[in-house]
C-alpha positions as CSV (number, residue, x, y, z in Angstrom):
1,X,-122.5,40.2,13.0
2,X,-123.0,38.0,10.0
3,X,-122.9,41.1,7.7
4,X,-119.7,42.3,9.4
5,X,-118.1,38.9,8.8
6,X,-119.1,39.0,5.2
7,X,-117.6,42.4,4.8
8,X,-114.3,41.4,6.4
9,X,-114.2,38.3,4.1
10,X,-114.8,40.5,1.1
11,X,-112.1,42.9,2.0
12,X,-109.6,40.0,2.6
13,X,-110.6,38.6,-0.8
14,X,-110.0,42.0,-2.5
15,X,-106.6,42.4,-1.0
16,X,-105.5,38.9,-1.8
17,X,-105.3,37.8,1.8
18,X,-107.0,34.9,3.5
19,X,-108.0,34.8,7.2
20,X,-105.9,32.3,9.2
21,X,-107.7,29.7,11.2
22,X,-105.6,27.3,13.3
23,X,-106.6,23.7,13.1
24,X,-108.8,22.3,15.8
25,X,-107.0,21.0,18.9
26,X,-106.4,17.2,19.0
27,X,-108.5,14.9,21.1
28,X,-105.3,13.4,22.7
29,X,-101.7,14.5,23.1
30,X,-99.6,14.4,19.9
31,X,-95.8,14.8,19.5
32,X,-94.3,16.1,16.3
33,X,-90.6,16.0,15.5
34,X,-89.2,18.7,13.2
35,X,-85.9,19.1,11.6
36,X,-84.4,22.4,12.7
37,X,-80.9,22.1,11.5
38,X,-77.6,20.2,11.5
39,X,-74.2,20.9,13.2
40,X,-71.0,19.6,11.7
41,X,-68.1,19.5,14.2
42,X,-64.7,19.0,12.7
43,X,-63.3,18.2,16.1
44,X,-65.8,17.0,18.7
45,X,-63.3,17.2,21.6
46,X,-65.5,19.7,23.6
47,X,-68.3,17.1,24.0
48,X,-66.4,14.9,26.5
49,X,-63.9,16.1,29.2
50,X,-62.2,12.7,29.1
51,X,-60.8,13.3,25.6
52,X,-62.9,10.5,24.1
53,X,-63.9,12.5,21.0
54,X,-60.6,14.4,20.4
55,X,-59.9,14.8,16.7
56,X,-63.2,13.1,15.7
57,X,-65.5,14.7,13.2
58,X,-69.2,14.4,14.2
59,X,-72.6,15.4,12.9
60,X,-75.4,16.4,15.2
61,X,-79.1,16.7,14.3
62,X,-80.9,19.7,15.7
63,X,-84.6,18.9,16.3
64,X,-87.6,21.0,17.4
65,X,-90.6,19.4,19.0
66,X,-94.3,20.4,18.9
67,X,-96.6,19.0,21.5
68,X,-100.2,19.4,20.6
69,X,-102.6,19.1,23.6
70,X,-106.4,19.6,23.8
71,X,-105.7,22.7,25.9
72,X,-103.1,24.2,23.6
73,X,-99.7,23.7,21.8
74,X,-96.2,23.8,23.2
75,X,-93.0,24.2,21.3
76,X,-90.0,22.5,23.0
77,X,-86.7,23.7,21.7
78,X,-86.6,26.0,18.7
79,X,-83.5,24.9,16.8
80,X,-80.9,26.9,14.9
81,X,-82.0,30.3,13.6
82,X,-84.0,29.7,10.4
83,X,-82.2,32.8,8.9
84,X,-79.4,30.3,8.1
85,X,-81.8,28.9,5.5
86,X,-81.3,32.1,3.4
87,X,-77.5,31.8,3.3
88,X,-75.7,30.2,0.3
89,X,-76.2,26.5,0.4
90,X,-78.2,27.0,3.6
91,X,-74.9,26.9,5.6
92,X,-73.1,29.4,7.8
93,X,-69.4,29.6,8.5
94,X,-69.6,27.6,11.7
95,X,-70.7,24.2,10.3
96,X,-74.4,24.9,10.9
97,X,-77.1,24.3,8.3
98,X,-80.9,24.7,8.0
99,X,-82.6,23.1,5.0
100,X,-86.2,23.7,6.1
101,X,-87.5,26.5,8.2
102,X,-89.5,26.0,11.4
103,X,-92.2,28.3,10.2
104,X,-92.6,26.2,7.0
105,X,-93.0,23.1,9.1
106,X,-95.6,24.7,11.3
107,X,-97.4,25.9,8.2
108,X,-97.6,22.3,7.0
109,X,-99.7,21.6,10.1
110,X,-101.8,24.7,9.5
111,X,-100.1,26.6,12.3
112,X,-98.2,29.9,12.7
113,X,-95.9,30.9,15.6
114,X,-98.8,33.1,16.9
115,X,-100.9,30.0,17.4
116,X,-98.5,28.4,19.9
117,X,-99.7,28.9,23.5
118,X,-96.5,27.9,25.3
119,X,-92.7,27.9,24.6
120,X,-90.1,26.1,26.6
121,X,-86.6,25.1,25.8
122,X,-84.3,22.6,27.5
123,X,-81.7,25.4,27.8
124,X,-80.6,28.7,26.2
125,X,-77.8,27.6,23.9
126,X,-78.0,28.9,20.4
127,X,-79.2,25.6,18.8
128,X,-82.1,25.3,21.2
129,X,-83.3,28.9,21.5
130,X,-82.3,30.1,18.0
131,X,-85.8,30.8,16.9
132,X,-87.0,32.1,20.3
133,X,-88.1,35.5,18.9
134,X,-90.7,33.8,16.7
135,X,-92.6,32.9,19.9
136,X,-92.4,36.2,21.8
137,X,-96.2,36.3,21.9
138,X,-96.4,32.8,23.5
139,X,-96.0,32.2,27.3
140,X,-92.4,31.2,28.0
141,X,-92.0,28.5,30.7
142,X,-88.5,28.7,32.0
143,X,-86.4,27.7,35.0
144,X,-85.5,30.9,36.9
145,X,-81.8,30.1,36.9
146,X,-81.9,29.5,33.1
147,X,-83.6,32.8,32.5
148,X,-80.9,34.6,34.5
149,X,-78.3,32.7,32.6
150,X,-79.8,33.6,29.2
151,X,-79.8,37.3,30.1
152,X,-76.5,37.5,31.9
153,X,-74.0,40.2,30.6
154,X,-71.9,37.6,28.8
155,X,-74.9,36.4,26.8
156,X,-76.0,39.9,25.9
157,X,-72.5,40.6,24.6
158,X,-72.9,38.1,21.8
159,X,-75.2,40.3,19.6
160,X,-75.9,37.5,17.0
161,X,-76.8,34.7,19.4
162,X,-78.6,37.0,21.9
163,X,-80.5,38.7,19.1
164,X,-82.1,35.4,18.2
165,X,-84.1,35.3,21.5
166,X,-83.8,38.8,23.0
167,X,-87.6,39.5,22.5
168,X,-88.3,36.8,25.1
169,X,-87.1,39.2,27.8
170,X,-90.5,40.9,27.5
171,X,-92.6,37.8,26.9
172,X,-95.3,36.5,29.3
173,X,-93.2,34.2,31.5
174,X,-93.9,31.4,34.0
175,X,-90.8,30.9,36.1
176,X,-90.0,27.5,37.5
177,X,-88.6,28.1,41.0
178,X,-86.9,25.6,43.3
179,X,-86.2,22.0,42.3
180,X,-89.7,20.8,41.5
181,X,-91.2,19.8,38.2
182,X,-93.7,21.9,36.2
183,X,-96.9,20.3,34.9
184,X,-97.7,22.3,31.8
185,X,-101.3,21.4,31.4
186,X,-102.1,20.2,34.9
187,X,-102.9,16.7,33.9
188,X,-99.5,15.0,34.1
189,X,-99.2,14.6,30.3
190,X,-96.5,17.2,29.7
191,X,-94.0,17.7,32.5
192,X,-90.9,19.9,32.6
193,X,-88.2,18.2,34.8
194,X,-85.2,20.1,36.1
195,X,-81.9,18.5,35.2
196,X,-79.2,21.2,35.6
197,X,-75.5,21.0,35.0
198,X,-75.2,21.5,31.3
199,X,-76.4,25.0,32.0
200,X,-77.7,26.2,35.4
201,X,-81.3,25.7,34.5
202,X,-81.2,22.8,32.0
203,X,-84.5,20.8,31.8
204,X,-85.9,17.7,30.2
205,X,-89.5,17.1,29.0
206,X,-91.6,14.1,29.9
207,X,-94.5,13.5,27.5
208,X,-97.1,10.8,28.2
209,X,-98.7,9.6,25.1
210,X,-101.9,7.5,25.0
211,X,-100.6,4.9,22.5
212,X,-96.8,5.2,22.5
213,X,-96.5,5.7,26.2
214,X,-94.0,8.0,28.0
215,X,-91.3,9.8,26.0
216,X,-88.4,11.7,27.5
217,X,-86.9,14.6,25.4
218,X,-83.5,15.0,27.1
219,X,-82.1,18.2,25.7
220,X,-78.3,18.1,26.0
221,X,-78.0,15.5,28.7
222,X,-76.1,13.5,26.0
223,X,-74.9,14.8,22.7
224,X,-73.4,11.6,21.3
225,X,-75.0,8.1,21.2
226,X,-72.3,6.6,23.3
227,X,-72.2,9.5,25.8
228,X,-75.1,8.1,27.8
229,X,-73.7,4.7,28.7
230,X,-70.2,6.3,29.3
231,X,-71.6,9.1,31.4
232,X,-69.5,11.6,29.4
233,X,-69.7,15.3,30.4
234,X,-68.9,18.0,27.9
235,X,-66.1,20.4,28.7
236,X,-68.4,23.4,28.4
237,X,-71.0,22.3,31.0
238,X,-71.4,24.7,33.8
239,X,-71.2,22.2,36.6
240,X,-69.8,18.7,36.2
241,X,-71.0,17.2,39.5
242,X,-74.5,18.6,39.0
243,X,-74.5,17.1,35.5
244,X,-73.8,13.7,36.9
245,X,-76.5,14.0,39.5
246,X,-78.9,15.1,36.7
247,X,-77.9,12.0,34.6
248,X,-78.8,9.8,37.6
249,X,-82.1,11.7,38.0
250,X,-83.1,11.3,34.4
251,X,-82.1,7.6,34.3
252,X,-84.2,7.0,37.4
253,X,-87.2,8.8,35.8
254,X,-86.8,6.8,32.6
255,X,-86.7,3.5,34.6
256,X,-89.7,4.5,36.8
257,X,-91.9,5.6,33.9
258,X,-90.5,3.1,31.3
259,X,-90.1,6.1,29.0
260,X,-88.6,6.1,25.6
261,X,-85.4,8.2,25.9
262,X,-84.7,10.6,23.1
263,X,-81.1,11.9,22.9
264,X,-82.0,15.0,21.0
265,X,-78.8,15.4,19.0
266,X,-78.5,11.7,18.0
267,X,-79.5,11.0,14.5
268,X,-80.7,7.4,15.2
269,X,-83.0,8.7,17.9
270,X,-84.4,11.3,15.5
271,X,-84.9,8.8,12.7
272,X,-86.7,6.4,15.0
273,X,-89.5,8.9,15.6
274,X,-92.3,9.3,13.1
275,X,-91.2,11.3,10.0
276,X,-92.8,14.8,9.9
277,X,-95.6,15.5,9.5
278,X,-96.7,12.3,11.1
279,X,-97.1,12.5,14.9
280,X,-96.4,10.1,17.7
281,X,-99.6,9.6,19.7
């Protein structure tokens, strides 16, 4: 076996390749916050059905999160497609920009998409599942209603957006059924909590960290900083009443666990987390 390993190493050296070895798993849970794009809205009216943002220009951060666990790694939300990075000025025609790719940020940690054991997204909108195809070899953990929503005929009709995650249709999949939570590693440290209304299977993620304590990554419960206190519901949510019930549920969970609430698209919440590549532990 040693001779075989030496021969493989020699061949890799001759071809200019190096064998990839993922870093050792952490001894405790770690949360990394990555920059996966920006969205500039010239008119943010659609983000509140009470007209509160009509005519206002707003900028939204688009994060991705890596949760490293002794039993494997989880990507939560994958951001805007990193192909936008290759466009002039790293911008597309819709006010979206990507200035650093997700794969480059994983590489900074010694990881590749193939090293990621689990993928889960808060929901299947473009800015959350836009790099889904990178993780087609991972196990996708998804609410069954959200999976159906992601692969409905209307979603398939948008070739660009659907093409960013279409490979997940054949990925190994764990379906979250009913209304219960899903404990990713079975130890209570990383729990997917159902919070529908924005989309039929929208979820949030509770991460319990040894030093920092509980953290709630809340997907698109609130897009703007002031939307949380005002309980504002975007015009494009699939169910307004369900959204309000989910807001109550997430607020109750935050109060019960004393969790730090991260409104994922809010710049100040992003900036308050450790700057990549430093983790929250």
